DSSP file (Angstrom, degrees, kcal/mol; ACC not computed):
  #  RESIDUE AA STRUCTURE BP1 BP2  ACC     N-H-->O    O-->H-N    N-H-->O    O-->H-N    TCO  KAPPA ALPHA  PHI   PSI    X-CA   Y-CA   Z-CA
    1    1 A M              0   0    0      0, 0.0     2,-0.0     0, 0.0     0, 0.0   0.000 360.0 360.0 360.0 128.8    0.0    0.0    0.0
    2    2 A P        -     0   0    0      0, 0.0     3,-0.1     0, 0.0     0, 0.0  -0.321 360.0 -94.7 -69.6 154.0    1.5    3.4   -0.9
    3    3 A D        -     0   0    0      1,-0.1     2,-0.1    -2,-0.0     0, 0.0  -0.464  43.9-113.3 -65.7 134.4    2.1    6.0    1.7
    4    4 A P        -     0   0    0      0, 0.0     2,-0.5     0, 0.0    -1,-0.1  -0.411  29.6-141.5 -67.4 147.5   -0.8    8.4    2.0
    5    5 A E        -     0   0    0     -2,-0.1     2,-0.5    -3,-0.1    64,-0.1  -0.930   8.5-128.0-115.2 133.4    0.1   11.9    0.9
    6    6 A I        -     0   0    0     -2,-0.5     2,-1.1    59,-0.1     3,-0.1  -0.665  17.9-145.5 -77.9 127.2   -1.2   15.1    2.7
    7    7 A Q    >   +     0   0    0     -2,-0.5     3,-1.8     1,-0.2    34,-0.3  -0.763  20.3 178.4 -97.1  91.9   -2.7   17.4    0.1
    8    8 A F  T 3  S+     0   0    0     -2,-1.1    34,-2.7     1,-0.3    35,-0.3   0.619  80.0  60.1 -70.3 -11.6   -1.9   20.8    1.5
    9    9 A D  T 3  S+     0   0    0     32,-0.2    -1,-0.3    31,-0.2     3,-0.1   0.345  78.5 119.2 -95.6   6.2   -3.6   22.4   -1.6
   10   10 A A  S <  S-     0   0    0     -3,-1.8    31,-1.9     1,-0.1    32,-0.2  -0.404  78.0 -95.4 -67.4 146.2   -6.9   20.8   -0.7
   11   11 A P  E     +A   40   0A   0      0, 0.0    53,-0.8     0, 0.0     2,-0.3  -0.349  56.2 168.5 -61.3 143.2   -9.8   23.2   -0.1
   12   12 A A  E     -AB  39  63A   0     27,-3.2    27,-2.6    51,-0.2     2,-0.4  -0.985  27.4-143.7-154.3 159.5  -10.3   24.0    3.6
   13   13 A D  E     -AB  38  62A   0     49,-2.4    49,-2.8    -2,-0.3     2,-0.5  -0.991  12.1-142.7-128.1 137.4  -12.1   26.3    6.0
   14   14 A L  E     -AB  37  61A   0     23,-3.1    22,-2.6    -2,-0.4    23,-1.6  -0.883  26.8-177.2 -96.7 127.3  -10.8   27.7    9.3
   15   15 A L  E     -AB  35  60A   0     45,-3.1    45,-2.2    -2,-0.5     2,-0.4  -0.890  14.3-152.6-124.7 155.8  -13.5   27.9   12.0
   16   16 A K  E     -AB  34  59A   0     18,-2.4    18,-3.1    -2,-0.3    43,-0.2  -0.990  15.0-131.3-129.8 137.3  -13.6   29.2   15.5
   17   17 A W        -     0   0    0     41,-3.2     2,-0.0    -2,-0.4    14,-0.0  -0.655  30.0-111.8 -82.6 138.9  -15.9   28.1   18.4
   18   18 A P        -     0   0    0      0, 0.0     7,-2.5     0, 0.0     2,-0.3  -0.376  44.5-166.7 -64.0 152.0  -17.6   30.8   20.3
   19   19 A S  E     -D   24   0B   0      5,-0.3     2,-0.4    -3,-0.0     5,-0.2  -0.949  28.5-151.4-143.4 160.3  -16.3   31.1   23.9
   20   20 A I  E >  S-D   23   0B   0      3,-2.3     3,-1.4    -2,-0.3     0, 0.0  -0.996  93.0  -7.0-129.1 126.3  -16.9   32.5   27.3
   21   21 A N  T 3  S-     0   0    0     -2,-0.4     3,-0.1     1,-0.3    -1,-0.1   0.875 130.8 -58.5  52.9  40.4  -13.8   33.1   29.4
   22   22 A N  T 3  S+     0   0    0      1,-0.2     2,-0.4    33,-0.0    -1,-0.3   0.687 114.3 116.4  64.9  21.6  -11.7   31.4   26.7
   23   23 A E  E <  S-D   20   0B   0     -3,-1.4    -3,-2.3    35,-0.0    -1,-0.2  -0.968  73.4-103.8-118.6 136.4  -13.7   28.2   27.0
   24   24 A R  E     -D   19   0B   0     -2,-0.4     2,-0.4    -5,-0.2    -5,-0.3  -0.256  32.5-120.6 -55.9 138.4  -15.7   26.7   24.2
   25   25 A I        -     0   0    0     -7,-2.5    -1,-0.1     1,-0.1     5,-0.0  -0.692  38.7-106.5 -79.0 135.9  -19.5   27.2   24.5
   26   26 A S    > > -     0   0    0     -2,-0.4     5,-1.6     1,-0.1     3,-1.3  -0.243   9.5-130.3 -66.8 146.6  -21.1   23.8   24.6
   27   27 A T  G > 5S+     0   0    0      1,-0.3     3,-1.8     3,-0.2    -1,-0.1   0.765 108.4  69.8 -65.0 -23.9  -23.1   22.5   21.6
   28   28 A S  G 3 5S+     0   0    0      1,-0.3    -1,-0.3     2,-0.1    -2,-0.0   0.722  96.9  52.1 -66.6 -18.5  -25.8   21.7   24.1
   29   29 A W  G < 5S-     0   0    0     -3,-1.3    -1,-0.3     2,-0.1    -2,-0.2   0.349 130.1 -99.9 -93.2   3.1  -26.3   25.5   24.4
   30   30 A G  T < 5S+     0   0    0     -3,-1.8    -3,-0.2     1,-0.3    -2,-0.1   0.538  70.1 154.6  92.1   8.3  -26.6   25.7   20.7
   31   31 A A      < +     0   0    0     -5,-1.6    -1,-0.3   -13,-0.0    -2,-0.1  -0.431  14.7 175.5 -72.1 142.6  -23.0   26.8   19.9
   32   32 A R        -     0   0    0     -2,-0.1   -16,-0.1   -16,-0.1    -7,-0.1  -0.979  37.7 -97.7-140.0 148.9  -21.5   26.0   16.5
   33   33 A P        -     0   0    0      0, 0.0     2,-0.3     0, 0.0   -16,-0.3  -0.392  40.4-140.2 -66.5 147.7  -18.2   27.0   15.1
   34   34 A F  E     -A   16   0A   0    -18,-3.1   -18,-2.4     1,-0.1     2,-0.1  -0.811  22.5 -93.5-112.9 155.2  -18.3   30.1   12.9
   35   35 A F  E     +A   15   0A   0     -2,-0.3   -20,-0.2   -20,-0.2     3,-0.1  -0.367  44.8 159.6 -67.3 134.7  -16.4   30.8    9.6
   36   36 A V  E     -     0   0A   0    -22,-2.6     2,-0.3     1,-0.4   -21,-0.2   0.651  64.3  -0.3-119.6 -44.4  -13.1   32.6    9.8
   37   37 A F  E     -A   14   0A   0    -23,-1.6   -23,-3.1     2,-0.0     2,-0.4  -0.997  50.9-156.3-155.1 143.0  -11.2   31.9    6.6
   38   38 A E  E     +A   13   0A   0     -2,-0.3     2,-0.3   -25,-0.2   -25,-0.2  -0.988  47.2  90.2-122.9 133.3  -11.6   29.9    3.4
   39   39 A G  E    S-A   12   0A   0    -27,-2.6   -27,-3.2    -2,-0.4     2,-0.2  -0.868  75.1 -30.7-179.3-146.3   -8.6   28.7    1.3
   40   40 A T  E  >  -A   11   0A   0    -29,-0.3     4,-2.6    -2,-0.3     5,-0.2  -0.480  59.2-106.1 -89.4 167.4   -6.3   25.7    1.0
   41   41 A L  H  > S+     0   0    0    -31,-1.9     4,-2.3   -34,-0.3     5,-0.2   0.916 123.6  52.4 -57.6 -43.1   -5.3   23.5    3.9
   42   42 A D  H  > S+     0   0    0    -34,-2.7     4,-2.1     1,-0.2    -1,-0.2   0.927 110.4  46.6 -59.2 -47.0   -1.8   25.2    3.8
   43   43 A E  H  > S+     0   0    0    -35,-0.3     4,-2.4     1,-0.2    -1,-0.2   0.888 111.7  51.3 -64.4 -39.5   -3.4   28.7    4.0
   44   44 A C  H  X S+     0   0    0     -4,-2.6     4,-2.7     2,-0.2    -1,-0.2   0.883 108.5  51.6 -66.3 -37.6   -5.7   27.7    6.8
   45   45 A I  H  X S+     0   0    0     -4,-2.3     4,-2.6     2,-0.2    -2,-0.2   0.927 110.9  48.5 -62.9 -43.8   -2.8   26.2    8.8
   46   46 A R  H  X S+     0   0    0     -4,-2.1     4,-1.1     2,-0.2    -2,-0.2   0.909 111.6  49.0 -62.8 -42.3   -0.9   29.5    8.3
   47   47 A Q  H >< S+     0   0    0     -4,-2.4     3,-0.5     1,-0.2     4,-0.4   0.927 111.7  50.1 -61.5 -45.1   -4.0   31.5    9.4
   48   48 A F  H >< S+     0   0    0     -4,-2.7     3,-1.6     1,-0.2    -2,-0.2   0.923 107.8  52.7 -58.0 -46.5   -4.3   29.2   12.5
   49   49 A M  H 3< S+     0   0    0     -4,-2.6    -1,-0.2     1,-0.3    -2,-0.2   0.738 103.7  58.6 -65.8 -21.6   -0.7   29.6   13.5
   50   50 A S  T << S+     0   0    0     -4,-1.1    -1,-0.3    -3,-0.5    -2,-0.2   0.560  88.6  94.7 -83.6  -8.0   -1.1   33.4   13.3
   51   51 A K  S <  S-     0   0    0     -3,-1.6     5,-0.1    -4,-0.4    -3,-0.0  -0.442  96.0 -78.9 -80.6 157.3   -3.8   33.4   16.0
   52   52 A P    >   -     0   0    0      0, 0.0     3,-2.1     0, 0.0     4,-0.4  -0.306  38.1-130.7 -56.9 134.5   -3.0   33.9   19.7
   53   53 A A  G >  S+     0   0    0      1,-0.3     3,-1.1     2,-0.2     4,-0.3   0.831 105.4  60.4 -57.8 -35.4   -1.6   30.8   21.2
   54   54 A D  G 3  S+     0   0    0      1,-0.2    -1,-0.3     2,-0.1     3,-0.0   0.524 107.9  46.5 -74.8  -1.4   -4.0   30.9   24.2
   55   55 A Q  G X  S+     0   0    0     -3,-2.1     3,-2.3     1,-0.1     4,-0.3   0.382  78.5 101.8-114.9   0.7   -6.9   30.7   21.7
   56   56 A H  G X  S+     0   0    0     -3,-1.1     3,-1.8    -4,-0.4    -2,-0.1   0.842  74.3  63.6 -55.1 -35.9   -5.7   27.8   19.5
   57   57 A H  G 3  S+     0   0    0     -4,-0.3    -1,-0.3     1,-0.3    19,-0.1   0.642  95.7  61.0 -66.4 -12.2   -8.0   25.4   21.3
   58   58 A L  G <  S+     0   0    0     -3,-2.3   -41,-3.2    17,-0.1    -1,-0.3   0.563  95.5  77.7 -88.1  -9.6  -11.0   27.3   20.0
   59   59 A Y  E <   +B   16   0A   0     -3,-1.8    17,-0.4    -4,-0.3     2,-0.3  -0.664  50.3 172.2-104.3 154.7  -10.1   26.8   16.3
   60   60 A E  E     -B   15   0A   0    -45,-2.2   -45,-3.1    -2,-0.2     2,-0.4  -0.976  23.7-133.1-151.8 157.3  -10.5   23.9   13.9
   61   61 A I  E     -BC  14  74A   0     13,-1.8    13,-3.5    -2,-0.3     2,-0.5  -0.940  11.9-154.9-113.8 133.9  -10.0   23.3   10.2
   62   62 A H  E     +BC  13  73A   0    -49,-2.8   -49,-2.4    -2,-0.4     2,-0.3  -0.941  32.3 143.4-108.2 126.8  -12.6   21.5    8.1
   63   63 A T  E     -B   12   0A   0      9,-2.8   -51,-0.2    -2,-0.5   -23,-0.0  -0.917  45.7-135.7-151.7 173.0  -11.2   19.9    4.9
   64   64 A A        +     0   0    0    -53,-0.8     8,-0.1    -2,-0.3   -52,-0.1  -0.248  42.2 148.9-134.3  48.6  -11.6   16.8    2.8
   65   65 A P        -     0   0    0      0, 0.0   -59,-0.1     0, 0.0    -2,-0.1  -0.329  60.8 -75.4 -74.5 167.2   -8.2   15.4    2.0
   66   66 A P     >  -     0   0    0      0, 0.0     4,-0.7     0, 0.0     3,-0.4  -0.375  66.1 -98.3 -66.2 137.3   -7.8   11.7    1.5
   67   67 A P  T  4 S+     0   0    0      0, 0.0     4,-0.1     0, 0.0    -3,-0.0  -0.283  86.7  44.1 -71.1 169.9   -7.8    9.5    4.6
   68   68 A P  T  4 S+     0   0    0      0, 0.0     3,-0.1     0, 0.0     0, 0.0  -0.991 111.6  50.0 -96.2  -1.4   -6.3    8.1    6.7
   69   69 A L  T  4 S+     0   0    0     -3,-0.4     2,-0.4     1,-0.2   -63,-0.1   0.853 118.3  27.6 -69.6 -35.3   -3.7   10.7    7.4
   70   70 A V  S  < S-     0   0    0     -4,-0.7    -1,-0.2    -5,-0.1     2,-0.1  -0.990  73.0-145.4-132.0 132.3   -6.0   13.7    7.9
   71   71 A S        -     0   0    0     -2,-0.4    -8,-0.2     2,-0.2     3,-0.1  -0.369  32.9-104.1 -87.2 173.6   -9.6   13.6    9.1
   72   72 A A  S    S+     0   0    0      1,-0.2    -9,-2.8    -8,-0.1     2,-0.5   0.820 111.3  43.9 -67.9 -31.8  -12.3   16.0    7.9
   73   73 A V  E    S-C   62   0A   0    -11,-0.2     2,-0.6    -9,-0.0   -11,-0.2  -0.969  76.6-159.3-119.1 121.6  -12.1   18.1   11.1
   74   74 A L  E     -C   61   0A   0    -13,-3.5   -13,-1.8    -2,-0.5     2,-0.1  -0.877   5.3-153.3-105.3 123.2   -8.7   19.0   12.4
   75   75 A S     >  -     0   0    0     -2,-0.6     4,-2.5   -15,-0.2     5,-0.2  -0.293  38.9 -92.5 -81.3 173.8   -8.3   20.0   16.1
   76   76 A A  H  > S+     0   0    0    -17,-0.4     4,-2.5     1,-0.2     5,-0.2   0.882 127.2  54.6 -55.1 -41.1   -5.5   22.2   17.3
   77   77 A E  H  > S+     0   0    0      1,-0.2     4,-1.7     2,-0.2    -1,-0.2   0.911 109.9  46.0 -62.3 -42.6   -3.4   19.1   18.1
   78   78 A H  H  > S+     0   0    0      2,-0.2     4,-2.4     1,-0.2    -1,-0.2   0.899 111.5  52.2 -65.3 -40.6   -3.7   17.9   14.5
   79   79 A I  H  X S+     0   0    0     -4,-2.5     4,-2.7     1,-0.2    -2,-0.2   0.906 107.4  51.9 -64.6 -41.4   -3.0   21.3   13.1
   80   80 A F  H  X S+     0   0    0     -4,-2.5     4,-2.3     2,-0.2    -1,-0.2   0.905 110.0  49.6 -60.5 -41.4    0.2   21.6   15.1
   81   81 A E  H  X S+     0   0    0     -4,-1.7     4,-2.1     2,-0.2    -2,-0.2   0.922 112.3  46.8 -65.3 -43.6    1.4   18.3   13.8
   82   82 A L  H  X S+     0   0    0     -4,-2.4     4,-1.6     2,-0.2    -2,-0.2   0.902 111.3  52.2 -64.3 -40.2    0.7   19.3   10.2
   83   83 A A  H  <>S+     0   0    0     -4,-2.7     5,-2.3     1,-0.2     6,-0.3   0.906 108.2  51.2 -61.6 -41.1    2.4   22.6   10.8
   84   84 A R  H ><5S+     0   0    0     -4,-2.3     3,-1.4     1,-0.2    -1,-0.2   0.909 108.1  52.3 -61.9 -41.5    5.5   20.8   12.1
   85   85 A L  H 3<5S+     0   0    0     -4,-2.1    -1,-0.2     1,-0.3    -2,-0.2   0.823 109.6  49.1 -64.2 -30.5    5.5   18.6    9.0
   86   86 A R  T 3<5S-     0   0    0     -4,-1.6    -1,-0.3    -5,-0.1    -2,-0.2   0.326 113.4-118.8 -91.8   7.6    5.4   21.6    6.8
   87   87 A D  T < 5 +     0   0    0     -3,-1.4    -3,-0.2    -4,-0.2    -2,-0.1   0.897  61.8 148.7  57.7  43.9    8.3   23.3    8.7
   88   88 A F      <       0   0    0     -5,-2.3    -4,-0.1     1,-0.2    -1,-0.1   0.687 360.0 360.0 -78.6 -17.6    6.2   26.3    9.8
   89   89 A F              0   0    0     -6,-0.3    -1,-0.2    -5,-0.1    -5,-0.1   0.491 360.0 360.0 -84.4 360.0    8.2   26.6   13.0
């Protein structure tokens, strides 16, 4: 089986969860993430990395690259790993 390849040029959206005191508002309260940026996975990672570090946990990226390497919704932990792979640091 060939190694899966991350498609950094895949379409993606950066979203942010609403928060109170820097904590996500629960979906049980009707909260949903809102749109921040639309572009490629690479561009969304760059946008994410430019946000304040203490708010990273409020962001996620939605994309549709081929599995199994990347899921449709990327949490902050996944985004950091992808950023590391792309030598953003």
